[in-house]
C-alpha positions in Angstrom: 5.4 59.3 47.0 7.3 59.6 43.8 9.7 55.9 43.9 6.4 53.9 44.2 5.2 55.2 40.5 8.2 53.6 39.1 6.9 49.8 40.6 3.3 50.4 39.5 3.9 51.7 36.1 5.9 48.7 35.5 3.1 46.9 36.6 1.1 48.4 34.0 3.6 48.2 31.6 3.8 44.1 31.6 0.1 43.8 32.1 0.1 45.3 28.5 3.2 43.7 27.1 0.7 40.1 28.4 -2.3 41.6 27.3 -0.2 41.7 23.4 0.8 38.6 23.8 -2.2 37.0 24.4 -3.5 38.9 21.7 -1.2 37.7 18.8 -1.5 34.4 19.5 -5.3 33.9 19.3 -7.5 35.2 16.2 -10.8 35.0 15.4 -11.2 33.5 12.2 -14.3 35.1 9.9 -17.0 35.3 12.2 -16.3 32.3 14.5 -18.0 29.9 12.7 -21.9 28.6 12.4 -21.7 26.4 15.0 -23.1 27.0 18.9 -20.4 28.1 20.5 -18.0 31.1 18.8 -14.5 29.5 17.9 -11.0 30.6 17.9 -7.5 30.1 16.6 -5.0 29.9 18.9 -1.5 28.2 20.0 -0.4 27.1 23.1 2.6 27.2 25.0 2.5 23.8 26.2 2.4 22.4 21.8 3.9 24.9 20.2 4.4 22.6 17.6 0.6 22.8 16.6 -2.0 24.8 16.2 -5.7 24.8 17.9 -9.2 25.3 17.0 -11.3 25.3 20.0 -14.8 27.5 21.5 -13.7 30.6 23.0 -16.1 30.3 25.9 -14.1 27.0 27.6 -16.6 27.9 30.8 -19.4 26.5 28.5 -18.0 23.0 29.2 -17.4 20.0 32.0 -19.4 17.3 33.1 -22.1 17.4 31.0 -20.7 18.6 27.6 -17.2 18.0 26.8 -15.8 18.5 24.1 -13.9 15.4 21.9 -10.6 15.3 19.9 -9.7 16.1 16.6 -6.2 15.8 15.2 -5.9 17.2 11.8 -2.7 16.8 9.4 -2.5 19.2 6.5 -2.0 19.4 2.8 1.1 19.2 1.2 2.2 17.6 4.8 2.6 21.1 5.4 3.5 22.3 8.8 0.8 24.7 9.7 -2.5 24.9 8.8 -3.1 27.8 6.3 -5.2 25.8 4.0 -7.6 24.7 6.4 -8.0 27.4 8.6 -11.7 28.5 7.5 -12.8 24.6 7.6 -11.0 23.4 11.0 -12.9 26.6 12.3 -15.6 26.3 11.3 -15.6 22.3 12.7 -14.3 23.8 16.6 -17.4 26.0 16.7 -19.6 23.1 16.6 -17.9 22.1 19.9 -14.8 19.8 19.2 -11.2 20.6 20.1 -9.6 20.5 16.7 -5.3 20.2 16.9 -3.4 20.9 13.7 0.2 20.3 13.1 2.1 22.7 13.0 2.5 26.9 13.7 -0.5 29.1 13.6 -0.4 31.1 10.3 -0.2 35.1 11.0 -2.6 36.0 7.9 -4.0 34.3 5.0 -0.2 35.1 3.1 1.4 33.3 5.4 2.0 29.6 3.6 4.5 28.0 5.7 5.7 24.8 4.0 8.0 22.9 6.1 7.1 19.2 6.3 5.7 17.7 8.8 5.3 13.7 10.2 2.0 11.5 10.6 3.8 11.4 14.8 2.3 15.1 15.2 -1.1 13.7 15.2 -0.4 11.4 17.8 1.9 14.4 19.5 -1.5 16.3 19.5 -3.9 13.2 21.0 -1.0 12.7 23.8 -1.0 16.1 25.2 -5.2 16.6 24.9 -5.2 13.3 26.5 -2.6 15.0 29.2 -4.3 18.7 29.7 -7.5 16.5 30.1 -5.9 15.3 33.7 -3.9 18.8 34.5 -5.7 20.4 37.2 -4.0 23.8 36.3 -4.8 23.3 32.3 -7.7 25.2 31.0 -9.0 21.6 29.6 -9.1 20.2 32.9 -11.8 17.8 32.6 -13.6 19.3 29.5 -12.7 17.0 26.9 -13.8 13.4 26.2 -11.1 11.5 25.7 -13.0 8.3 24.8 -14.1 10.1 21.5 -10.8 11.3 19.0 -11.0 11.2 15.4 -7.3 11.5 13.4 -8.2 13.3 10.0 -6.0 15.3 7.1 -6.3 16.3 3.6 -4.2 15.3 1.0 -0.6 14.3 2.4 -2.4 14.6 5.8 -5.2 11.9 4.7 -2.2 9.6 4.3 -0.7 10.6 7.7 -4.0 9.8 9.1 -4.1 6.3 7.5 -0.5 6.0 8.6 -1.8 6.4 12.4 -5.3 4.5 12.2 -4.0 1.8 14.1 -3.9 3.5 17.3 -6.3 2.3 19.4 -7.6 5.4 20.9 -9.1 6.2 17.8 -12.8 6.4 17.4 -13.1 7.5 13.7 -10.7 8.7 10.9 -11.5 10.9 7.6 -9.7 11.1 4.9 -9.9 13.8 3.1 -8.8 14.5 -1.4 -6.3 11.4 -0.2 -5.8 7.9 -0.7 -2.9 5.2 -0.7 -0.9 5.1 -4.1 -0.8 1.5 -5.1 3.1 2.1 -6.2 5.3 4.8 -4.4 5.9 7.9 -5.7 9.6 8.3 -6.5 11.0 12.1 -5.5 8.2 12.8 -2.9 10.0 11.9 0.0 7.6 13.8 2.6 4.7 11.2 1.5 4.5 8.7 3.9 5.7 5.4 2.9 2.5 2.6 3.3 0.9 0.6 1.2 -2.4 -0.4 0.5 -1.8 -3.0 3.4 -2.2 -0.4 6.2 -5.7 -0.1 5.3 -6.0 -3.5 7.4 -5.4 -1.7 10.6 -8.3 0.7 10.4 -10.9 -0.4 13.4 -13.3 2.2 13.3 -15.9 3.9 10.9 -14.3 5.9 8.3 -15.3 8.9 5.7 -13.6 9.5 2.7 -14.2 12.9 0.9 -13.1 13.4 -2.4 -13.4 16.1 -5.5 -14.5 14.0 -7.9 -12.3 12.3 -11.2 -10.7 15.5 -11.5 -9.1 15.1 -8.1 -6.0 13.6 -8.4 -6.6 11.4 -5.1 -9.6 10.2 -6.8 -8.5 6.6 -8.1 -6.2 6.2 -5.3 -9.4 7.3 -2.9 -12.0 5.3 -4.5 -9.4 1.9 -4.8 -8.9 2.7 -0.7 -13.2 2.2 -0.3 -13.1 -0.9 -2.7 -10.7 -2.4 -0.4 -12.0 -1.7 2.8 -14.1 -4.5 3.8 -14.0 -5.3 7.4 -15.2 -1.6 9.0 -18.3 0.9 8.5 -16.8 3.1 5.3 -18.2 5.7 3.5 -16.5 7.8 0.5 -18.4 11.2 -1.0 -17.3 13.0 -4.0 -18.5 16.9 -4.6 -16.7 17.5 -8.4 -14.6 20.5 -6.6 -11.2 19.0 -7.7 -8.1 18.3 -5.3 -8.2 21.8 -3.8 -12.0 20.9 -2.0 -13.8 23.5 -0.5 -11.7 24.4 2.5 -11.2 27.9 1.4 -14.8 28.7 1.2 -16.8 30.8 3.6 -16.6 28.5 6.6 -15.1 25.8 4.7 -18.3 25.2 2.4 -19.6 22.1 1.5 -16.3 19.7 3.1 -17.1 21.1 6.3 -20.6 20.4 6.7 -20.2 17.1 5.8 -17.6 16.5 8.2 -18.7 18.1 11.1 -22.0 16.1 10.8 -19.8 13.1 10.6 -17.8 14.2 13.8 -21.2 15.0 15.6 -22.4 11.7 14.3 -19.6 9.8 15.2 -18.0 11.7 18.5 -21.4 13.7 20.0 -24.0 10.4 19.1 -26.0 13.0 16.5 -28.5 10.7 15.0 -30.0 13.8 13.5 -26.1 14.5 11.6 -26.2 10.9 11.2 -28.9 11.2 8.8 -26.9 12.8 6.2 -24.6 9.1 6.3 -27.1 6.8 6.9 -30.6 5.4 5.2 -30.8 3.9 1.2 -30.0 6.4 -0.2 -28.3 8.1 2.6 -29.1 11.8 2.9 -25.6 13.1 1.1 -27.0 12.1 -1.7 -29.4 14.1 -2.1 -27.6 17.5 -1.7 -26.5 19.0 -5.1 -23.8 17.7 -6.5 -22.6 15.0 -3.9 -22.6 11.4 -5.2 -22.0 8.7 -2.4 -20.9 5.1 -1.7 -21.1 3.0 1.6 -19.9 -0.4 3.0 -21.2 -2.0 6.5 -23.7 0.9 7.2 -27.2 1.0 7.4 
């Protein structure tokens, strides 16, 4: 009987190793978010170039309740969402699959700064659509591939605008960002796009800016002035370029962005009241100023 003990212990060791691997490849941010679905941050072996934020309990999704898809570009074109984990996890806790460019940060001090490209936003969308069709995937038939947002902060906002013409996109979010009137020399990581790119936007568009102290304020407000062919809203909160992403649950920027995603991607009219009406609900919240066009 003794020889049989060796394989048995090997099985236990292998199982323990697999359990440990799963643990180090996923982590709960804060308390999992304030939404209906407790969320986790994780990596997926099939998409090692990105970080996933999603509801932990995937069994809650299927025919009647599917997750819309949000692709995210980071500030600084960083190849990790370390600046935005509170924000992104909070959004995911409201029933969204959020796919951020870059590797998952190990902790708050893990500041990966390698540059990324806008094409990774398209890769995120491609991957999610493929996963929804794959019978072996945990996302099989759990995603709403007709409801896709692309969003990003600062350089990630420029990356968003670079791919905004993709016909699969349902809405975009441009946060603390805007296209430069003149290309900035000496910053090769920035997408080389001009104001002409704004004409390729074909979906409702949300700009969130940090007020006049935000270095992207003038660029973002100029974008808003030039966008006249789609519904567009710009909200300003005087917090500067850093926004509120690192605040608990992503702060005000998270609350506003989540309401926009609920309205645009889930048809939540109650959430939409933050943006509809004259004045819109957002303008009645402390500190916010709002302008909009082509929206009731």
